[in-house]
N, CA, C and O of each residue as an XYZ file, in Angstrom:
764
protein
N       6.625     45.280    -12.811
C       6.364     43.676    -12.595
C       5.677     43.199    -12.169
O       5.815     43.621    -11.021
N       4.787     42.447    -12.130
C       3.557     42.063    -11.363
C       4.104     40.620    -10.560
O       4.912     39.831    -11.048
N       3.525     40.505     -9.363
C       3.593     39.485     -8.606
C       4.000     38.256     -9.133
O       5.086     37.691     -9.008
N       3.023     37.921     -9.721
C       3.318     36.546    -11.145
C       4.350     36.566    -11.424
O       5.163     35.799    -10.909
N       4.740     37.647    -12.537
C       6.315     37.340    -12.905
C       7.198     37.602    -12.329
O       8.236     37.307    -12.922
N       7.410     38.297    -10.855
C       8.334     38.105     -9.820
C       8.416     36.570     -9.258
O       9.547     36.210     -8.931
N       7.386     35.649     -9.110
C       7.458     34.408     -8.505
C       7.661     33.674     -9.591
O       8.316     32.699     -9.221
N       7.412     33.597    -10.976
C       8.111     32.608    -11.682
C       9.622     33.276    -12.233
O      10.367     32.488    -12.816
N       9.985     34.400    -12.097
C      11.603     34.650    -12.063
C      12.059     33.757    -11.034
O      12.987     32.977    -11.250
N      11.330     33.836     -9.677
C      12.436     33.477     -8.526
C      12.265     31.854     -8.831
O      13.264     31.207     -8.516
N      11.126     31.058     -9.413
C      10.948     29.660     -9.581
C      12.175     29.281    -10.558
O      12.863     28.264    -10.473
N      12.309     30.390    -11.568
C      13.313     29.554    -12.796
C      14.573     30.006    -12.184
O      15.430     29.451    -12.872
N      15.287     30.835    -11.107
C      16.317     30.794    -10.620
C      16.690     29.639     -9.763
O      17.685     28.913     -9.770
N      15.752     29.663     -9.114
C      15.669     27.989     -8.196
C      15.885     26.803     -9.252
O      16.818     26.028     -9.044
N      15.114     26.634    -10.308
C      15.439     25.446    -10.823
C      16.871     25.714    -11.657
O      17.531     24.700    -11.884
N      17.283     26.700    -12.021
C      18.472     26.789    -12.829
C      19.787     26.488    -11.607
O      20.827     25.920    -11.940
N      19.545     26.944    -10.259
C      20.504     26.679     -9.504
C      20.533     24.797     -9.202
O      21.493     24.028     -9.144
N      19.356     24.601     -9.089
C      19.353     23.044     -8.902
C      20.041     22.398    -10.019
O      21.019     21.672     -9.837
N      19.529     22.657    -11.216
C      20.269     21.930    -12.108
C      22.117     21.979    -12.178
O      22.885     21.041    -12.394
N      22.383     23.208    -11.950
C      23.600     23.442    -11.812
C      24.317     22.865    -10.657
O      25.544     22.829    -10.743
N      23.685     22.352     -9.464
C      24.330     22.201     -8.753
C      24.376     20.429     -9.091
O      25.378     19.760     -8.840
N      23.403     19.979     -9.555
C      23.195     18.535     -9.846
C      24.372     18.488    -10.660
O      25.370     17.814    -10.403
N      24.203     19.277    -11.711
C      25.756     18.940    -12.652
C      27.097     18.670    -12.181
O      27.957     17.868    -12.545
N      27.044     19.665    -11.159
C      28.528     19.472    -10.409
C      28.548     18.142     -9.285
O      29.642     17.762     -8.868
N      27.490     17.576     -8.901
C      27.282     16.610     -8.054
C      28.053     15.456     -8.379
O      27.769     14.881     -9.429
N      29.036     14.983     -7.623
C      29.718     13.672     -7.767
C      28.955     12.608     -8.243
O      27.871     12.528     -7.664
N      29.205     11.499     -9.366
C      28.384     10.738     -9.443
C      29.124      9.428     -9.802
O      30.145      9.737    -10.417
N      29.023      8.175     -9.673
C      29.548      6.865    -10.188
C      29.819      7.134    -11.635
O      30.785      6.735    -12.285
N      28.756      7.916    -12.061
C      28.886      7.920    -13.991
C      30.065      8.703    -14.148
O      30.653      8.693    -15.229
N      30.394      9.244    -13.380
C      32.018     10.107    -13.482
C      32.806      8.979    -14.150
O      33.468      9.321    -15.130
N      32.851      7.649    -13.775
C      34.049      6.801    -14.126
C      33.557      6.037    -15.217
O      32.677      5.233    -14.912
N      33.974      6.090    -16.681
C      33.553      5.260    -17.521
C      34.394      3.503    -17.227
O      35.497      3.136    -16.824
N      33.008      2.752    -17.744
C      33.694      1.256    -17.386
C      32.993      0.556    -15.911
O      32.855     -0.622    -15.581
N      32.675      1.687    -15.297
C      31.984      1.235    -13.935
C      30.157      0.993    -14.296
O      29.359      1.681    -14.932
N      30.034     -0.157    -13.637
C      28.801     -0.843    -13.853
C      28.054     -0.691    -12.529
O      28.563     -0.914    -11.431
N      26.574     -0.217    -12.776
C      26.050     -0.086    -11.345
C      24.692     -0.714    -11.661
O      23.790     -0.246    -12.355
N      24.754     -2.193    -10.821
C      23.657     -3.280    -10.312
C      23.155     -3.195     -9.219
O      22.907     -4.223     -8.590
N      22.786     -1.563     -8.550
C      22.674     -1.466     -6.876
C      21.282     -2.368     -7.143
O      20.940     -2.644     -8.293
N      20.443     -2.837     -5.865
C      19.384     -3.137     -5.709
C      18.778     -2.936     -4.134
O      19.432     -2.480     -3.196
N      17.350     -3.394     -4.077
C      16.952     -3.311     -2.901
C      16.163     -4.726     -2.382
O      15.242     -5.246     -3.012
N      16.615     -5.145     -1.336
C      16.727     -6.696     -1.042
C      14.891     -7.165     -0.383
O      13.926     -6.423     -0.196
N      14.991     -8.207     -0.247
C      13.500     -8.464      0.184
C      12.840     -7.916      1.535
O      11.686     -7.949      1.961
N      14.093     -7.376      2.056
C      13.660     -6.832      3.503
C      13.578     -5.311      3.374
O      13.296     -4.722      4.418
N      13.730     -4.734      2.521
C      13.759     -3.325      1.874
C      15.128     -2.677      1.909
O      15.341     -1.726      1.157
N      16.005     -3.090      2.668
C      17.392     -2.580      2.796
C      18.004     -2.443      1.493
O      17.918     -3.411      0.737
N      18.638     -1.350      1.085
C      19.390     -1.157     -0.130
C      20.682     -1.562     -0.065
O      21.298     -1.391      0.987
N      21.295     -2.158     -1.167
C      22.482     -2.916     -1.410
C      23.292     -2.035     -2.569
O      22.673     -1.685     -3.573
N      24.425     -1.755     -2.431
C      24.990     -0.607     -3.604
C      25.905     -1.572     -4.093
O      26.739     -2.068     -3.336
N      25.807     -1.963     -5.589
C      26.630     -2.885     -6.138
C      27.356     -2.124     -7.507
O      26.800     -1.638     -8.492
N      28.632     -2.204     -7.216
C      29.199     -1.477     -8.605
C      30.312     -2.383     -9.010
O      31.090     -2.810     -8.157
N      30.423     -2.692    -10.250
C      31.808     -3.512    -10.983
C      32.439     -2.977    -11.990
O      31.784     -2.148    -12.622
N      33.856     -3.255    -12.456
C      34.346     -2.970    -13.371
C      35.375     -4.022    -13.894
O      35.848     -4.890    -13.160
N      35.619     -3.914    -14.921
C      36.541     -5.075    -15.534
C      37.908     -4.674    -15.245
O      38.124     -3.517    -15.608
N      39.042     -5.342    -14.632
C      40.280     -4.912    -14.401
C      41.500     -5.788    -15.434
O      41.483     -7.015    -15.539
N      42.294     -5.092    -15.984
C      43.325     -5.869    -16.582
C      44.143     -6.526    -16.147
O      45.315     -6.315    -16.458
N      43.821     -7.457    -15.355
C      44.826     -8.307    -14.581
C      44.193     -9.569    -14.335
O      43.012     -9.799    -14.597
N      45.288    -10.673    -13.645
C      44.730    -11.939    -13.106
C      43.958    -11.470    -12.110
O      43.953    -10.278    -11.806
N      43.150    -12.481    -11.443
C      42.390    -12.354    -10.360
C      43.366    -12.319     -9.068
O      43.284    -11.454     -8.196
N      44.181    -13.246     -9.067
C      45.285    -13.707     -7.931
C      45.912    -11.911     -7.748
O      45.940    -11.522     -6.580
N      46.264    -11.149     -8.555
C      46.835     -9.845     -8.647
C      46.130     -8.782     -7.998
O      46.516     -7.903     -7.227
N      44.783     -9.118     -8.580
C      43.731     -8.368     -8.011
C      43.391     -8.471     -6.757
O      43.284     -7.490     -6.021
N      43.127    -10.037     -6.281
C      42.859     -9.928     -4.866
C      43.771     -9.466     -3.882
O      43.307     -8.898     -2.894
N      45.215     -9.648     -4.019
C      46.231     -9.213     -3.431
C      46.413     -7.433     -3.338
O      47.048     -6.814     -2.484
N      45.654     -6.881     -4.482
C      45.485     -5.373     -4.588
C      44.880     -5.117     -3.040
O      45.439     -4.394     -2.215
N      43.726     -5.794     -2.826
C      42.916     -5.698     -1.680
C      43.406     -6.188     -0.117
O      43.368     -5.581      0.953
N      43.878     -7.542     -0.465
C      44.313     -8.239      0.662
C      45.584     -8.274      1.071
O      45.985     -9.333      1.554
N      46.427     -7.222      0.978
C      47.927     -7.709      1.196
C      48.257     -5.840      1.755
O      47.467     -4.983      1.357
N      49.262     -5.499      2.515
C      49.611     -4.116      2.670
C      50.266     -4.060      1.440
O      49.522     -3.586      0.581
N      51.032     -4.269      1.151
C      51.920     -4.014     -0.065
C      51.020     -3.744     -1.306
O      51.017     -2.677     -1.920
N      50.178     -4.946     -1.638
C      49.159     -4.595     -2.755
C      48.353     -3.264     -2.303
O      48.304     -2.318     -3.090
N      47.870     -3.204     -1.335
C      46.916     -1.970     -1.133
C      47.686     -0.489     -0.931
O      47.193      0.553     -1.362
N      48.507     -0.525     -0.470
C      49.438      0.673     -0.787
C      49.925      1.039     -1.994
O      50.476      2.135     -2.097
N      49.793      0.129     -3.176
C      50.289      0.137     -4.134
C      49.802      1.461     -5.091
O      50.411      2.265     -5.797
N      48.198      1.222     -4.686
C      47.270      1.922     -5.683
C      46.173      2.838     -4.700
O      45.403      3.672     -5.177
N      46.258      2.542     -3.387
C      44.759      2.955     -2.492
C      45.321      3.940     -1.390
O      44.882      5.090     -1.383
N      45.833      3.732     -0.885
C      46.296      4.395      0.704
C      47.904      4.431      1.121
O      48.795      3.650      0.789
N      47.958      5.492      1.880
C      49.587      5.416      2.024
C      50.103      4.344      3.305
O      51.249      3.939      3.498
N      48.994      4.067      4.016
C      49.439      3.146      5.099
C      48.491      2.204      5.434
O      47.292      2.449      5.571
N      49.068      1.025      5.579
C      48.160     -0.210      5.693
C      48.878     -1.243      6.305
O      50.102     -1.349      6.376
N      47.826     -2.164      6.839
C      48.375     -3.229      7.803
C      47.253     -4.157      7.236
O      46.234     -3.569      6.874
N      47.284     -5.682      7.085
C      46.193     -6.615      6.752
C      47.148     -7.818      7.252
O      48.286     -8.251      7.073
N      45.861     -8.112      8.061
C      45.931     -9.253      9.130
C      44.942    -10.305      8.254
O      43.783    -10.357      8.665
N      45.274    -11.140      7.098
C      44.104    -11.707      6.402
C      43.799    -13.087      7.107
O      44.658    -13.968      7.123
N      42.826    -13.221      7.565
C      42.295    -14.085      8.204
C      40.752    -13.728      8.807
O      40.451    -12.629      9.272
N      39.781    -14.962      8.693
C      38.487    -14.584      9.455
C      38.856    -14.154     10.750
O      39.614    -14.775     11.495
N      38.111    -12.701     11.092
C      38.221    -12.101     12.253
C      39.337    -11.398     12.263
O      39.553    -10.868     13.352
N      40.432    -11.126     11.121
C      41.418    -10.723     11.184
C      41.124     -9.305     10.756
O      39.931     -9.028     10.883
N      42.006     -8.162     10.202
C      41.782     -6.560     10.061
C      42.200     -6.094      8.930
O      43.176     -6.692      8.478
N      41.767     -5.164      8.264
C      42.515     -4.375      7.781
C      42.609     -2.770      8.270
O      41.634     -2.088      8.584
N      43.748     -2.411      8.262
C      43.721     -0.826      8.922
C      44.583      0.116      7.852
O      45.709     -0.143      7.428
N      43.974      0.982      7.607
C      44.683      1.678      6.872
C      44.286      3.412      6.685
O      43.195      3.849      7.050
N      45.007      3.998      6.266
C      44.915      5.584      6.154
C      45.358      6.235      5.053
O      46.496      6.002      4.647
N      44.537      7.143      4.406
C      45.033      8.084      3.297
C      46.105      8.817      3.370
O      46.778      9.157      2.397
N      46.413      9.217      5.001
C      47.501     10.052      5.029
C      48.660      9.584      5.187
O      48.645      8.537      5.834
N      49.774      9.961      4.829
C      51.329      9.922      4.667
C      51.746      9.615      5.973
O      52.457      8.647      6.241
N      51.306     10.441      6.806
C      51.735     10.844      8.154
C      51.030      9.941      9.430
O      51.289     10.089     10.624
N      50.321      9.225      8.992
C      49.489      8.477     10.009
C      50.443      6.953     10.207
O      51.175      6.381      9.399
N      50.228      6.749     11.044
C      50.930      5.334     11.714
C      49.989      4.354     12.134
O      49.045      4.845     12.753
N      49.948      2.947     11.970
C      49.111      2.001     12.648
C      48.897      2.256     13.866
O      49.790      2.564     14.656
N      47.883      2.172     14.105
C      46.979      2.185     15.442
C      46.349      3.629     15.819
O      45.524      3.871     16.700
N      46.973      4.530     14.899
C      46.286      6.048     14.895
C      44.756      5.927     15.218
O      44.077      5.070     14.652
N      44.275      6.710     16.045
C      42.846      6.963     16.056
C      41.944      7.016     14.901
O      40.876      6.409     14.822
N      42.541      7.919     13.854
C      41.935      8.334     12.502
C      41.954      7.508     11.591
O      41.409      7.839     10.538
N      42.587      6.159     11.693
C      42.597      5.253     10.478
C      41.195      4.696     10.515
O      40.288      4.864     11.331
N      41.277      3.909      9.285
C      40.151      3.033      9.065
C      40.603      1.739      9.309
O      41.627      1.105      9.053
N      39.246      1.468     10.040
C      39.571     -0.284     10.475
C      38.771     -1.079      9.984
O      37.626     -0.824     10.359
N      38.842     -2.006      9.256
C      37.718     -2.641      8.539
C      38.272     -4.225      9.495
O      39.455     -4.542      9.617
N      37.186     -4.958     10.024
C      37.232     -6.560     10.217
C      37.088     -7.328      9.170
O      36.304     -6.903      8.321
N      37.649     -8.418      8.949
C      37.425     -9.409      7.998
C      36.390    -10.661      8.419
O      36.676    -11.634      9.117
N      35.187    -10.369      7.830
C      34.335    -11.420      8.187
C      34.788    -12.702      7.560
O      34.677    -13.754      8.189
N      35.290    -12.669      6.362
C      35.638    -14.059      5.777
C      36.454    -13.831      4.374
O      36.429    -12.704      3.880
N      37.018    -14.651      3.868
C      37.720    -14.392      2.546
C      37.632    -16.010      1.774
O      37.358    -17.039      2.392
N      37.846    -15.954      0.726
C      38.447    -16.905     -0.337
C      39.134    -16.706     -1.054
O      38.605    -16.244     -2.066
N      40.443    -16.836     -1.126
C      41.796    -16.437     -1.556
C      41.384    -16.105     -3.085
O      40.637    -16.874     -3.690
N      41.841    -15.064     -3.621
C      41.905    -14.923     -4.934
C      40.159    -14.916     -5.559
O      39.897    -14.984     -6.760
N      39.158    -14.824     -4.511
C      37.837    -14.712     -4.990
C      36.892    -13.871     -4.473
O      36.041    -13.293     -5.149
N      37.043    -13.780     -3.134
C      36.186    -13.015     -2.235
C      36.765    -12.542     -0.805
O      37.440    -13.255     -0.062
N      36.380    -11.213     -0.557
C      36.842    -10.681      0.876
C      35.834     -9.992      1.043
O      35.496     -9.135      0.226
N      35.060    -10.296      2.328
C      34.092     -9.960      3.302
C      34.490     -9.055      4.451
O      35.078     -9.556      5.410
N      34.153     -7.470      4.421
C      34.941     -6.982      5.569
C      33.348     -6.121      5.990
O      32.275     -6.046      5.391
N      33.915     -5.475      7.505
C      32.886     -4.795      8.238
C      33.667     -4.023      8.597
O      34.824     -4.273      8.935
N      32.882     -2.475      8.561
C      33.937     -1.471      9.373
C      33.584     -1.397     10.576
O      32.421     -1.528     10.957
N      35.051     -1.067     11.662
C      34.797     -1.440     12.960
C      35.349      0.183     13.488
O      35.299      0.546     14.663
N      35.829      0.965     12.441
C      36.425      2.279     12.799
C      36.555      3.372     11.608
O      37.220      3.250     10.580
N      35.791      4.418     11.987
C      36.036      5.426     10.692
C      36.898      6.644     11.498
O      37.132      6.672     12.706
N      37.267      7.554     10.570
C      37.954      8.539     10.917
C      37.195      9.554     11.854
O      35.981      9.417     11.703
N      37.467     10.376     12.630
C      36.645     11.275     13.576
C      35.858     12.310     12.404
O      36.470     12.956     11.554
N      34.609     12.299     12.552
C      33.681     13.202     11.696
C      33.325     12.721     10.735
O      32.902     13.574      9.954
N      33.265     11.535     10.290
C      32.892     10.733      8.936
C      31.564     10.999      9.172
O      31.190     10.941     10.344
N      30.750     11.285      8.290
C      29.255     11.556      8.360
C      28.921     10.494      8.117
O      29.518      9.854      7.252
N      27.694      9.887      8.910
C      26.960      8.563      8.762
C      27.856      7.280      9.104
O      27.921      6.176      8.563
N      28.499      7.817     10.165
C      29.892      6.563     10.704
C      28.901      5.435     11.203
O      29.178      4.293     10.836
N      27.707      5.625     12.045
C      27.038      4.598     12.471
C      26.141      3.775     11.550
O      25.725      2.643     11.796
N      25.933      4.400     10.606
C      24.959      4.025      9.577
C      25.949      2.892      8.686
O      25.512      1.772      8.418
N      27.189      3.295      8.314
C      28.027      2.545      7.623
C      28.314      1.449      8.383
O      28.446      0.391      7.767
N      28.465      1.434      9.772
C      29.043      0.255     10.327
C      27.942     -0.801     10.466
O      28.266     -1.892     10.935
N      26.606     -0.573     10.085
C      25.566     -1.372     10.098
C      25.675     -2.245      8.454
O      24.780     -3.009      8.095
N      26.691     -2.011      7.754
C      26.623     -2.533      6.583
C      27.698     -3.400      6.615
O      28.552     -3.373      7.501
N      27.690     -4.420      5.379
C      29.128     -5.181      5.099
C      29.627     -4.904      3.528
O      28.876     -4.632      2.591
N      30.807     -5.014      3.485
C      31.277     -5.051      2.030
C      31.739     -6.286      1.219
O      32.569     -6.913      1.877
N      31.532     -6.749      0.233
C      31.604     -7.765     -0.302
C      32.506     -7.524     -1.319
O      32.220     -6.379     -1.670
N      33.428     -7.909     -2.009
C      34.700     -7.925     -2.737
C      34.760     -9.123     -3.330
O      35.212    -10.085     -2.710
N      34.233     -9.257     -4.847
C      34.204    -10.504     -5.580
C      35.277    -10.173     -6.660
O      35.512     -9.059     -7.126
N      35.819    -11.227     -6.937
C      36.917    -11.085     -7.716
C      36.518    -12.356     -9.118
O      36.479    -13.563     -8.884
N      36.351    -11.967    -10.024
C      36.102    -13.119    -10.846
C      37.045    -12.926    -12.212
O      37.441    -11.827    -12.602
N      37.355    -14.317    -12.924
C      38.059    -14.191    -14.034
C      36.945    -14.038    -15.022
O      35.794    -14.471    -14.980
N      37.616    -13.255    -15.996
C      36.746    -12.928    -17.469
C      38.051    -13.149    -18.270
O      39.196    -13.306    -17.847
N      37.652    -13.124    -19.343
C      38.428    -13.188    -20.850
C      39.572    -12.255    -20.756
O      40.703    -12.735    -20.832
N      39.430    -11.067    -20.610
C      40.478     -9.727    -20.548
C      40.956     -9.564    -19.191
O      41.608     -8.543    -18.974
N      40.743    -10.439    -18.152
C      41.133    -10.343    -16.741
C      40.462    -10.384    -15.975
O      40.199    -11.583    -15.877
N      39.774     -9.725    -15.070
C      39.162     -9.823    -13.847
C      38.238     -8.678    -13.646
O      38.444     -7.465    -13.690
N      36.846     -9.582    -13.347
C      35.448     -8.588    -12.847
C      35.553     -8.135    -11.576
O      35.448     -9.050    -10.759
N      35.709     -7.141    -11.139
C      35.589     -6.959     -9.386
C      34.310     -6.368     -9.278
O      33.922     -5.465    -10.019
N      33.500     -6.984     -8.149
C      32.501     -6.221     -7.795
C      32.315     -6.144     -6.381
O      32.356     -7.031     -5.529
N      32.026     -4.481     -6.259
C      31.841     -4.175     -4.646
C      30.646     -4.108     -4.408
O      29.859     -3.403     -5.040
N      30.343     -4.881     -3.405
C      28.454     -4.865     -3.142
C      28.487     -4.224     -1.363
O      29.024     -4.835     -0.439
N      28.018     -3.342     -1.278
C      27.541     -2.926      0.188
C      26.277     -3.328      0.504
O      25.335     -2.957     -0.197
N      26.108     -4.051      1.480
C      24.928     -4.409      1.847
C      24.545     -3.791      3.179
O      25.384     -3.381      3.981
N      23.075     -3.739      3.397
C      22.477     -3.454      4.711
C      22.062     -1.696      4.751
O      21.581     -1.173      5.757
N      22.263     -1.169      3.856
C      22.064      0.297      3.689
C      20.350      0.262      4.335
O      19.509     -0.429      3.760
N      19.962      1.166      5.686
C      18.444      1.249      5.805
C      18.047      2.537      5.207
O      18.757      3.105      4.377
N      17.000      2.971      5.590
C      16.914      4.141      5.300
C      16.844      5.544      6.206
O      16.788      5.375      7.424
N      16.844      6.579      5.827
C      16.951      7.755      6.643
C      18.251      8.604      6.376
O      19.242      8.071      5.876
N      18.228      9.813      6.690
C      19.116     10.546      6.203
C      20.221     10.355      6.273
O      20.906     10.853      5.379
N      20.999      9.459      7.481
C      22.265      9.104      7.736
C      22.736      8.085      6.474
O      23.731      8.136      5.750
N      21.716      7.232      6.508
C      21.929      5.874      5.447
C      22.448      6.704      4.271
O      23.580      6.534      3.817
N      21.282      7.924      3.623
C      21.125      8.271      2.323
C      22.812      8.857      2.302
O      23.486      8.412      1.373
N      23.405      9.677      3.126
C      24.276     10.364      3.186
C      25.390      9.394      2.748
O      26.021      9.691      1.733
N      25.719      8.164      3.472
C      26.525      7.173      3.460
C      26.459      6.521      2.440
O      27.589      6.171      2.100
N      25.481      6.086      1.592
C      25.104      5.396      0.252
C      25.429      6.123     -0.694
O      25.979      5.668     -1.697
N      25.079      7.662     -0.498
C      25.836      8.635     -1.655
C      27.240      8.816     -1.318
O      27.932      8.719     -2.331
N      27.954      9.058     -0.192
C      29.280      8.923     -0.502
C      30.243      7.727     -1.238
O      31.347      7.783     -1.780
N      29.230      6.562     -0.979
C      30.069      5.296     -1.255
C      29.597      5.050     -2.638
O      30.269      4.188     -3.205
N      28.803      5.469     -3.227
C      28.513      5.128     -4.475
C      29.370      6.069     -5.429
O      29.426      5.603     -6.567
N      29.805      6.832     -5.327
C      30.828      7.708     -5.731
C      32.169      7.273     -5.539
O      33.016      7.233     -6.430
N      32.392      6.841     -3.956
C      33.597      6.438     -3.512
C      34.016      5.104     -4.058
O      35.203      4.885     -4.300
N      33.117      4.239     -4.253
C      33.539      2.988     -4.731
C      33.990      2.922     -6.455
O      34.918      2.413     -7.084
N      32.937      3.630     -6.751
C      33.515      3.686     -8.450
C      34.794      4.449     -8.395
O      35.427      4.268     -9.435
N      35.324      5.138     -7.660
C      36.436      6.012     -7.707
C      37.381      4.857     -7.351
O      38.279      4.523     -8.124
N      37.191      4.313     -6.292
C      38.028      3.035     -5.983
C      38.513      1.934     -7.017
O      39.561      1.288     -7.006
N      37.288      1.895     -8.054
C      37.203      0.890     -9.083
C      38.194      1.302    -10.157
O      39.092      0.597    -10.617
N      37.831      2.809    -10.552
C      38.608      3.404    -11.429
C      40.327      3.493    -11.021
O      41.234      3.361    -11.843
N      40.483      3.716     -9.732
C      41.996      3.611     -9.480
C      42.622      2.383     -9.334
O      43.845      2.278     -9.241
N      41.702      1.267     -9.304
C      42.491     -0.140     -9.349
C      42.468     -0.354    -10.683
O      43.451     -1.038    -10.969
N      41.803     -0.092    -11.662
C      41.964     -0.189    -12.938
C      43.384      0.587    -13.512
O      44.220      0.118    -14.284
N      43.364      1.678    -12.989
C      44.635      2.833    -13.289
C      45.890      1.777    -12.915
O      46.784      1.527    -13.724
N      45.827      1.239    -11.667
C      46.921      0.509    -11.113
C      47.529     -0.456    -12.254
O      48.689     -0.382    -12.660
N      46.619     -1.314    -12.677
C      46.503     -2.376    -13.464
C      47.059     -1.919    -14.893
O      48.055     -2.372    -15.456
N      46.173     -0.896    -15.367
C      46.355     -0.675    -16.859
C      47.285      0.077    -17.190
O      47.574      0.192    -18.381
N      48.010      0.804    -16.143
C      49.348      2.100    -16.375
C      48.821      3.134    -16.621
O      49.632      3.933    -17.088
N      47.403      3.687    -16.493
C      47.433      5.050    -17.046
C      46.875      5.953    -16.127
O      46.807      7.151    -16.403
């Protein structure tokens, strides 16, 4: 075996491993019905924007995000919602968690328009959350719009800068927000 054939063999293994890893990587495309209209704004910051049509009226969909009962029905085990500008949504996926726990997720409510819009900003992420500092520089906009078949929900995270930490958080939420939309659809579609 020549040096050249050994190098080509190693390159083939690396390429094959890269393709296999890419095929198993999580993607927003894993969720049929999710639309990705992400963009880069005039300042060069990235905005992650995903949407999905939900078979329910806008009021019901808004309440699924903006009330503790609605949020617990499909997304989290523990939730408290103080729906007001400057209020807070505190939640945990852990059924053993209690309101006030240090590892809960806390989002400040920047503003809202009932049954149409909820704007939040993360103020507390669980310990060890990768990219926490970069995520806390972003704002999440949840838009609820009536359509003939129910409601179109658009989740937009604005303010992603550049660099490894921002890239990590962006990739996390690109898949995570698609998953969230799919779970919301399941909650109302009954499947």
